[in-house]
Backbone as CSV, one residue per row, in Angstrom:
resi,resn,N_x,N_y,N_z,CA_x,CA_y,CA_z,C_x,C_y,C_z
1,GLN,119.356,80.665,101.404,118.225,81.931,101.622,117.673,82.276,100.717
2,VAL,116.282,82.125,101.332,115.010,82.859,100.357,114.137,83.915,100.941
3,GLN,114.335,84.587,99.282,113.813,85.860,99.535,112.139,85.829,98.997
4,LEU,111.421,86.718,99.912,110.364,86.808,99.348,109.141,88.420,98.397
5,VAL,109.148,88.249,97.276,109.219,89.092,96.978,107.194,89.661,96.518
6,GLU,106.577,90.693,96.906,105.516,90.620,96.826,105.243,91.787,95.859
7,SER,103.778,91.558,95.450,103.625,91.782,94.289,101.787,92.228,94.460
8,GLY,101.450,93.832,93.722,99.842,93.728,93.388,99.356,93.960,94.238
9,GLY,99.508,94.909,95.062,98.853,95.918,95.585,98.489,96.769,95.198
10,GLY,97.387,97.819,95.705,96.736,99.071,94.951,96.151,99.745,95.691
11,LEU,95.338,100.420,94.823,94.251,100.986,95.639,92.417,100.421,95.301
12,VAL,91.656,100.009,95.690,90.619,99.853,94.846,89.447,99.986,95.968
13,GLN,87.905,99.881,95.602,86.902,100.494,96.157,85.985,99.218,96.659
14,ALA,85.347,99.435,97.519,84.897,98.212,98.259,84.038,97.255,96.966
15,GLY,84.162,95.817,97.260,83.290,95.506,96.458,84.612,94.641,95.116
16,ASP,85.442,95.137,95.349,86.390,95.233,93.948,87.164,94.290,94.243
17,SER,87.858,93.742,93.872,89.337,92.662,93.660,90.450,92.648,93.384
18,LEU,91.607,91.831,94.166,92.637,92.179,93.639,93.233,90.924,94.114
19,ARG,94.502,90.725,93.456,95.447,89.525,93.264,96.651,89.805,93.396
20,LEU,97.615,89.612,94.729,98.614,89.713,95.398,99.569,88.148,94.782
21,SER,100.802,88.542,94.303,101.959,87.174,94.211,102.537,87.594,95.114
22,CYS,103.771,86.873,95.684,104.635,86.200,96.656,105.678,85.264,95.561
23,ALA,106.524,85.646,94.734,107.619,85.087,94.351,108.870,84.825,95.612
24,VAL,108.830,83.447,95.146,110.221,83.066,95.969,111.778,83.019,95.435
25,ARG,112.434,83.836,95.360,113.589,83.331,95.246,114.801,82.527,96.040
26,GLY,115.962,81.942,95.209,116.716,81.237,96.259,116.518,79.871,96.804
27,ARG,115.894,79.563,96.567,115.271,77.813,96.964,114.160,77.815,96.369
28,THR,114.054,76.448,95.648,112.465,76.015,95.110,111.804,75.527,96.357
29,LEU,111.112,75.770,97.054,109.730,75.725,97.776,109.418,74.023,97.528
30,SER,109.707,73.428,98.939,109.165,72.083,99.201,108.333,71.717,100.357
31,GLY,109.202,71.149,100.837,108.300,70.758,102.202,108.156,71.936,103.277
32,ASP,107.720,73.107,102.593,107.563,74.166,103.349,105.832,75.001,103.821
33,ALA,105.661,75.645,104.227,104.638,76.309,104.399,104.787,77.558,103.950
34,LEU,103.673,78.341,103.340,103.671,80.022,102.808,101.938,80.987,103.391
35,GLY,102.866,81.525,104.305,101.868,82.165,104.392,101.416,83.849,104.566
36,TRP,100.680,84.228,104.315,100.002,85.220,104.111,99.176,86.147,105.258
37,PHE,99.878,87.025,105.477,99.867,88.353,107.077,99.254,89.911,106.541
38,ARG,98.654,90.244,107.492,98.334,91.938,107.139,98.888,91.951,108.399
39,GLN,98.657,93.825,108.652,98.933,94.684,109.478,98.400,95.999,108.777
40,ALA,97.637,96.254,109.237,96.644,97.202,109.318,97.106,98.520,110.017
41,PRO,96.967,99.512,110.010,97.580,100.902,110.740,96.861,100.478,112.146
42,GLY,98.075,100.790,113.229,97.576,101.003,114.331,97.718,99.620,115.184
43,LYS,97.440,98.380,114.264,96.912,97.306,114.483,98.287,96.548,114.747
44,GLU,97.909,94.983,115.206,99.072,94.328,114.874,98.633,93.367,114.263
45,ARG,99.926,92.841,113.239,99.827,92.099,112.207,99.212,90.888,112.417
46,GLU,98.179,90.320,111.717,97.701,89.247,111.940,97.732,87.833,110.505
47,PHE,97.136,86.797,111.247,97.248,86.161,109.907,95.529,86.253,109.490
48,VAL,96.158,85.508,107.930,95.372,86.011,106.852,95.153,84.168,106.086
49,ALA,96.066,83.821,105.871,95.916,82.554,105.165,97.272,81.671,105.273
50,TYR,97.387,80.649,104.610,98.527,79.929,104.870,98.232,78.784,103.712
51,ILE,99.513,78.319,103.021,98.802,76.923,102.459,100.327,75.838,102.683
52,ASP,99.638,74.879,102.821,101.192,73.571,102.502,101.425,73.760,100.862
53,TRP,102.914,73.802,100.611,103.566,73.741,99.726,103.532,72.581,98.666
54,ARG,103.719,71.603,100.051,103.681,70.230,98.887,102.213,69.900,98.188
55,VAL,101.450,69.914,99.314,99.866,68.819,99.078,98.997,70.360,98.731
56,GLY,99.427,71.582,98.888,98.325,72.419,98.301,97.080,72.802,99.278
57,SER,97.247,72.364,100.792,96.408,72.360,101.195,95.709,74.033,101.947
58,PRO,95.158,74.424,101.852,94.716,76.448,102.401,94.245,75.873,103.530
59,TYR,94.373,76.754,104.556,93.675,77.297,105.479,93.439,78.979,105.950
60,TYR,92.183,79.601,106.148,91.805,80.848,106.005,91.779,81.506,107.573
61,ALA,91.786,82.759,107.968,91.373,83.543,108.977,89.940,83.486,108.773
62,ASP,89.066,83.552,109.846,87.571,83.711,109.603,87.221,84.968,109.057
63,SER,87.930,85.817,109.361,87.723,87.127,108.845,87.636,86.993,107.122
64,VAL,88.144,86.106,106.216,88.175,86.450,104.615,88.140,84.652,104.080
65,LYS,87.377,84.032,105.036,86.714,82.914,104.649,85.548,82.956,103.774
66,GLY,85.617,82.218,102.724,84.559,82.996,101.140,85.084,83.774,100.482
67,ARG,86.286,84.180,100.833,86.352,86.351,99.868,87.973,85.641,99.341
68,PHE,88.923,85.188,100.357,90.190,85.071,99.703,90.435,83.626,99.270
69,THR,91.469,83.467,98.190,91.535,82.350,97.977,93.308,82.248,97.875
70,ILE,94.095,81.480,98.460,95.521,81.193,98.451,95.816,79.932,97.577
71,SER,97.028,80.229,96.843,97.171,79.345,95.890,98.847,79.071,95.706
72,ARG,99.253,78.208,95.130,100.626,78.077,94.720,101.060,77.534,93.738
73,ASP,102.393,77.882,92.591,102.587,77.247,91.979,104.032,76.620,91.686
74,LYS,104.197,75.491,91.977,105.024,75.165,92.388,105.866,74.963,91.035
75,THR,105.314,75.579,89.766,106.650,75.266,88.758,107.209,76.478,88.740
76,LYS,106.410,77.527,88.945,107.372,78.939,89.364,107.416,79.272,90.289
77,ASN,107.282,78.433,91.561,107.490,79.137,92.221,107.443,80.251,93.318
78,THR,105.639,80.388,93.250,105.153,81.292,93.048,103.367,80.839,94.057
79,ALA,103.241,82.150,94.943,102.281,81.901,96.085,101.586,83.186,95.248
80,SER,100.020,83.113,95.335,99.191,84.055,95.180,98.297,84.169,96.082
81,LEU,97.585,85.537,96.357,96.171,85.486,97.154,95.802,86.495,96.241
82,GLN,94.359,85.896,95.753,93.429,86.370,95.416,92.340,86.665,96.616
83,MET,92.092,88.014,95.983,90.745,88.714,97.286,89.830,89.288,96.374
84,ASN,89.022,88.876,96.836,87.211,89.442,96.130,86.944,89.826,97.046
85,ASN,85.754,91.105,96.731,84.469,91.274,97.687,85.501,92.286,98.559
86,LEU,86.419,93.273,98.016,87.039,93.350,99.609,86.494,94.606,100.460
87,LYS,86.588,94.733,101.779,86.314,95.783,102.398,87.020,96.441,102.870
88,PRO,86.146,97.522,102.904,87.128,98.767,103.812,88.630,98.087,105.089
89,GLU,87.948,97.454,105.976,88.833,96.404,107.166,89.624,95.328,106.744
90,ASP,89.738,95.569,104.931,91.153,94.742,104.684,91.852,95.599,104.065
91,THR,92.134,97.150,104.406,92.931,98.144,104.198,94.300,97.144,105.351
92,ALA,95.841,97.439,104.605,96.906,96.387,105.468,97.508,96.744,104.286
93,VAL,98.594,96.860,104.744,99.961,95.854,104.249,100.428,94.652,104.480
94,TYR,100.112,94.098,103.301,100.142,92.413,102.569,101.111,91.947,102.929
95,TYR,101.910,90.708,104.183,103.372,90.180,104.190,102.913,88.837,103.422
96,CYS,103.987,88.136,102.717,103.915,86.987,102.659,105.251,86.556,103.395
97,ALA,105.298,85.188,103.657,106.374,84.753,104.791,105.986,83.141,104.676
98,SER,107.505,82.253,105.263,107.175,81.079,104.463,108.411,80.622,105.790
99,LYS,108.473,79.377,105.670,108.908,78.148,106.921,108.961,77.143,106.459
100,ARG,110.049,76.502,106.937,109.898,75.007,106.802,109.232,73.825,107.595
101,GLY,108.735,73.080,107.049,107.979,71.735,107.944,106.739,72.670,107.493
102,PHE,105.922,72.030,108.599,104.133,72.200,108.633,103.856,73.467,108.970
103,ALA,102.603,74.024,108.153,102.389,75.129,108.043,101.518,75.583,109.435
104,THR,101.281,76.941,109.976,100.734,77.305,111.131,100.456,78.758,110.620
105,ILE,99.332,79.463,111.762,98.830,80.317,111.735,99.957,81.497,112.677
106,SER,100.426,81.334,113.231,101.805,81.765,114.329,102.538,82.411,113.100
107,GLN,102.439,83.356,113.140,103.621,84.296,112.543,105.110,84.303,113.086
108,ALA,105.088,83.950,114.131,106.662,83.567,114.968,107.165,82.584,114.300
109,GLN,106.632,81.409,113.911,107.323,80.834,113.665,107.881,80.552,111.793
110,TYR,107.715,81.781,111.180,108.132,81.784,109.836,109.515,82.745,109.971
111,ASN,110.065,82.420,108.762,111.589,83.269,109.233,111.861,83.479,108.117
112,ASN,111.387,83.577,107.010,111.292,84.201,105.732,110.061,85.251,105.315
113,TRP,110.745,86.154,105.143,109.540,87.287,105.354,109.417,88.359,104.364
114,GLY,108.410,88.746,103.213,108.444,89.863,101.981,108.928,91.019,102.561
115,GLN,108.759,91.921,101.684,108.752,93.809,102.251,107.494,94.350,102.344
116,GLY,106.010,93.316,102.055,105.216,93.918,102.163,104.823,94.856,100.899
117,THR,103.023,94.408,100.730,102.539,95.470,99.683,100.952,96.117,100.065
118,GLN,101.143,97.306,99.842,100.232,98.113,100.506,98.848,97.698,99.260
119,VAL,97.628,97.463,100.641,96.353,97.019,99.761,95.471,98.257,100.830
120,THR,94.880,98.611,100.038,93.643,100.305,100.885,92.444,99.745,99.748
121,VAL,91.416,99.550,100.444,90.105,99.898,100.364,89.156,100.747,100.411
122,SER,88.581,101.449,99.405,87.774,102.673,99.641,86.549,102.190,100.327
123,SER,85.608,102.830,100.604,84.362,102.555,100.866,83.597,103.533,100.306
């Protein structure tokens, strides 16, 4: 059973940076995908970025491309989301999720989820 634990959220000002971490417990990821999703108040949860665990190839939503960077550390079994030039519209609860097999933006295909970490960006 994979357990995911996010950390690193907080309150920042527009233009600041934050780095979120996702610790993976219970199993060492190998042929898996790890994604970051977010849910803003009153909105549906949306895709942010994913990474193929084996080869490290990332993919981003257009709204964060060029500002966010997803990475993984296979030795530590952790993933990170570096968020630069944050905007008020980035305010949301951020979740990491994992699945076996190929990476996808479809959150319905991820079967392991963390509890989420709040990111608030003030203007």
